[in-house]
Structures are given as structure tokens and as C-alpha cells.
N, C-alpha and C positions, 0 to 999 in steps of 0.2 A: 503494500498499499504505499509505502515512502516512495516508490519511486514513481507512482502514479502521481503522487501528491506535486513530485519536483516536474513531471513533465507538466504540468497544469498550467504553471507560471510560463513554462515555454509559449504554449500553444497561446496564451492571452499575448505575450511580446510580439508572437511572430503576427498575428492578428493587425496588433496596434502597427507594427513597422510596414504591412502589407499596404493599411490605409493612407499611411504618411508617405510611402512610395508612390501611390497611385495619385495625390492630391496635385502636385504639379504635371502630371498627364491628363489628369479629368479638365484641370483647369484651361489646358492649353485647347484639348478638344472643346470645350465649351465657347473658348474664343474664336473659335472658327466658325460659329453661327450654325453648327448643325443641330439638328432637332434635339431636345434633352433625353430622350428614349436612346439614343445612340450613346450619351454619354453615360447614362445609367446600363445600358448593354457592355462599355467597355469598362466600366468599374466593376460590376459583378462578375465579368471575366477574369479580372485582374483579382480581387479577391479570392478567387479561388486557385489562379495559377500560381501564385505567389508562395502561399502555404505548401502547395504538392513539390513545386520550384524546392523549398526548403527541405524538405523530405529527399528528394530526388538526389539532392547535393550530401545527404547522409543523418541528418539529423532526423533523431526518432522522438515523435512528439504526437499528442493525441489534434489530428488535422481538422475533424470534425468541426468542436468549437472554435478555432481559428478562423475558418470559412464563414460559420454560421453568423460569427460577431461582425466580421464585415460586411455581411450581406444585409445586414440589419438596417445599415445607414441609408440602404438604396430603396427600400420597400413603402410603398405608397400609403402609408398611415396617414399624414396628415392631407394628401388629396381626398382619401376616403373620408374622414370626419368632416374636411371643410365641405364636401358634396352633402353630406346632411345635415350640415349649419343651412347652408344657402336654400335647402329644399324647405327647412323650416321657418326659413325668413323670406320666401315667398319669391324666391328668385330661382325658378323650374330652368332656367337655362343656363344659369352658372351652376347649377347642382348637377344638369346632364354633363355639362363638358368637365366638371371636375371629376366625377365619375368615370366618364371616357377617359380620362387623365390617369387614374388609378389603375385602370385596367389595362392601358398600354404601356404604363410604367411597368405594373407587375408582369407584363409578358416579356417585357424588354430584361429584367430580371432572368426569369425563367432561361430564355433565349442564352443572356450572355452565361448563365451558370452550365447549360447543357452545351455549349460549344467549348468551354474550359474543360469540362470532363470529357469529353471528346478527344481534346487533344492528351488529356493524362492519359487516357487507354490507349493511345495511339503510341506513346512514351511508354508504355507499359509500366508504369511507376505503382510499385507495391507498398502498400501502407504497413506500418508497423501493427503487431495485435495489442494493442493497448487499452486495459480497462481502465474504464472511468468510474471513478465514486462520486457519486453527488455530494455536492457541499452543502453544509446546513443550510436550512432555511433564511436564517439570520444574516448569513454572510452572502447569499445570492440576493437577497431583497437589499442591501447594502450596495451591494453590486450594482443593482439595477437601479439605484437613485444616483450612483455615480455617472452611468451611462446617461442617465434623463437627463441631469444636472450639466453632462458637456456637451449633449447636444442642445440644450436651451442657450449654452452660452455661445456655440457657433452659428447659431441662429439668432443672435443678438436679443434674446429674451430679455427686458428690463430687469434690472438688480432685485428691485423688491418683488419680481415675481417668479426668480429662480427657486428660492425655498419653497413656495407653494407646489411649483411643478415637481421639484423632487418628491415632496412628502406624498403626492398624488401619486407619481409613478412607483413608490416604493409599496404604497397600499396595492395598486393594480395587481404589480406583480405577484403579491403576497396571496390574493383573493385567485387570480387567474391559475398559478402555478400549484398553490397548496390544495385548493378545492379540488383543480383538474388532474392531479399527479397521487396524492395520498388520500385525498376523500374518495367518496362514491360517487362524484359528479363527471357526467361526461365532460371532456376536454371544451367541446363548442358551449356548452352550458354555462362553465366557468369563466370563459371567456367574454360570455353576452354579458354575464353580472359584472363583471368588472368594466364592459364597456359603458353599463348602464351607470355605474359609480363615477366614470370617466366622463358622462356626458351631463349627469347630474351635478359632478363637485365643480365641471369647469364653467358651468354655467352660474352658479352660485356665485364662484371667485370673480366670473368676469363682471358680476353686477354689483358685488361688494366693492371692488376696485376700480369699477365705472371702465372697463375695457372691452376688449373683443373675447368670447370663448375659446376663440382657435389658439390665444396666444398659450393657453393649457392643453387644450386638446391636442393641439397639432403636436406637441412635443411628448406628452404623456403618454399618448397611442404606441411609442416606439415598444413599449414592454410587452403590448398584444399582438402586434404582427406576428403571422405564422412564419416567419424564417425559418425555424428548422424543418418544420414540415416541408416548405417548397424546397429545400437542400437536399431534403432526403427523398422525394420523389424525383426531382431529376438526378440522383443519383440511380435512383431504380432504373429510370429510362436508359442511362447512360450503360449500365452493365446488361441489359437486356430485357428486364423484368419489368416490362410495359403494364402489367396488370397491376402489379403493386404500386406503379409509379401514379397508374392512372386515379387508383384509389386513395393514394396521399396529395395528389391536387386537388381530389373533388374534398377532401378533409379540408387542406389550406383554403377553398372557395368558401365551403360551409364555416371556418371559421372569420372569414373575412365579413360575409354575411351577418355574423352573430356579432360580428364589431359596429357594423353598421344600423344592426335594428337596437343594439343596447344604446348606443352612444344616443340615437334617435328617440327612444323613451325617455333616456336621461336628462335629456336637453328639454325636451317638452315638461317633465316634472319639475326641472329646476326654472322653467320659467313660470310655472304655476304657482310657485312659493309669493307668497304675497310680504309686503313691505318690504321689499330690496329693489327699490327703483334705481335705474341708471344713472338718472339726471341726466343732464344736456352738457356736461363737459367731461371727459374722461381724468381721471386722476393718473393713468398710467398710457402715456404715448410708445406707440409702437413704432420702432426705427426700420424703415425698410433699408435691405440693401442696397449701395449704387447699383443702376443699371450696368451690364456689361458692355463694353464697347468693341 
């Protein structure tokens, strides 16, 4: 077991290094004014190829966690909850557009992962047999908070909103993963409950601080998106297990639907709470990143 624990920090380090190495490349691709889906496709392929390349070079570690950690940043959780929010705000065209964007981005991630796994198969890279022992729930919850906080900072979330976003992300992770694994709940049901909490808490926080709900929901949803299931599905397709891949793809779609449905209900419940008027002036201004040149 000590060997397992020693390899998990290696997996985390490789995942972080893969993302850091890809950032300049992705920035270069984005500046070329290609559609965003191609940036996502290249990024998803890169976060798969780098860890497998490290294994090819001779370092043994758990590749799966390194790859999955890199994939999460490209999954369209923000577009999904924004689509729900726009629909509830009476903007059906914007809701449909964002929903379509979420689908296109998800397909881009899947294609990028599948293409990278095809290259891995062509290179005949053998993965080491490593047993991964789950971390305690408290450790994974704190790690989820760190991930959500890092994403909030990267997306220029105002300082006063970072702590609520981190706390919300930790609660969502605990609900979705504890109920969905150790409890008697199905994964989709646990994620749906967590998404309901996301929509409700995000709406209340937005009303209390007089800002937009997406400031909270668009970041905290990171811990709910089905990155692990999507990677596993693409891995099954890559090794020729098409039926298993199709089943896991369907499960990923079901989880995404659960996120959308739970968030919709949670936002509606949050809006129904009396006595929390947003007022006319926001107390938190949302800074938008400068447009690409």
C-alpha cells in the first residue's frame, strides 16, 4: 500500500505538468481564431498523451487519475448550467445556443480523448498494474475544494465570492460521491441531488450578494461533470469493447441530464424563497477577461 500512496502524488504531478505544458499551445491555437471546439479537442488529446508518454518513458504511476484530472477542465459544465439559467430567465434562444455549445464541446472532448487513445494503442504502450486505494472522504473533499478554488481564480471570480464557491464545491463533492458510492443511491440520483443543491445555493448566494448565479454555479459544477465516466467510455471504445463503451457513454449522458434537471429545480426553488431581493445595484461586479486579439 505504501507503493500505491507514493505513486498517487506522481499521478497528480504529471496531471498538473500536462496542463501546464499545454497552456501555451492552447493559447496559440486560440489566437489563430479557430472554433473553440478545436481548442478543446487539442487540449483533451494533450492531457491524455502526456501521461501516457511519461509511462512510455519508463515512469510507473496510475495514469487514469492524471488523465481524468486534466479532462475535467474541458468539460462543458459551465455551458450546461448557463443553458439552464437562461431558460429559466426567459431567454430560450440563448438557452438553446448554450445547450448546443455544451453538446459540441462534450463531443470535442470525446473525439480528442478517443484520438489520443488511438495513438497510444498504435504505440503499444503497456500500462503498469497498479492498485489504487481510495483516499478518505475528508481528503478528497478538501482536494475538490482546492480544484474549485483554483478554477475560480483562473476564471477571475471576485475574491469575496471564492470562499462560498469553494465551500459549495466541497459540499457537492461529498453529496455526489459519498451517496453515489458508499450509500445505496444510484450515481445519477446522487448527482441530481447535488445539482439541486448547486442551483438552490447558487441562486441564494447570488440574491444575497446581488450578483449572477452563474458566478457560483458555473465554477462549482466542476465536481459534478462526468469526466471519469467519459474517459472510461472512450477507453472501452479504444480497446474494442464497443458495448461497454456505449453503456458508459449513455451513463455519462444520464449524469449530464441529472445535472441539468437538478440545477433547474434548485434555481426555481431558490427564486421562490421570499425576502431576498436582488435590488437594482450589484454588490459584486463580474470582471470579464479581455477579448482575444
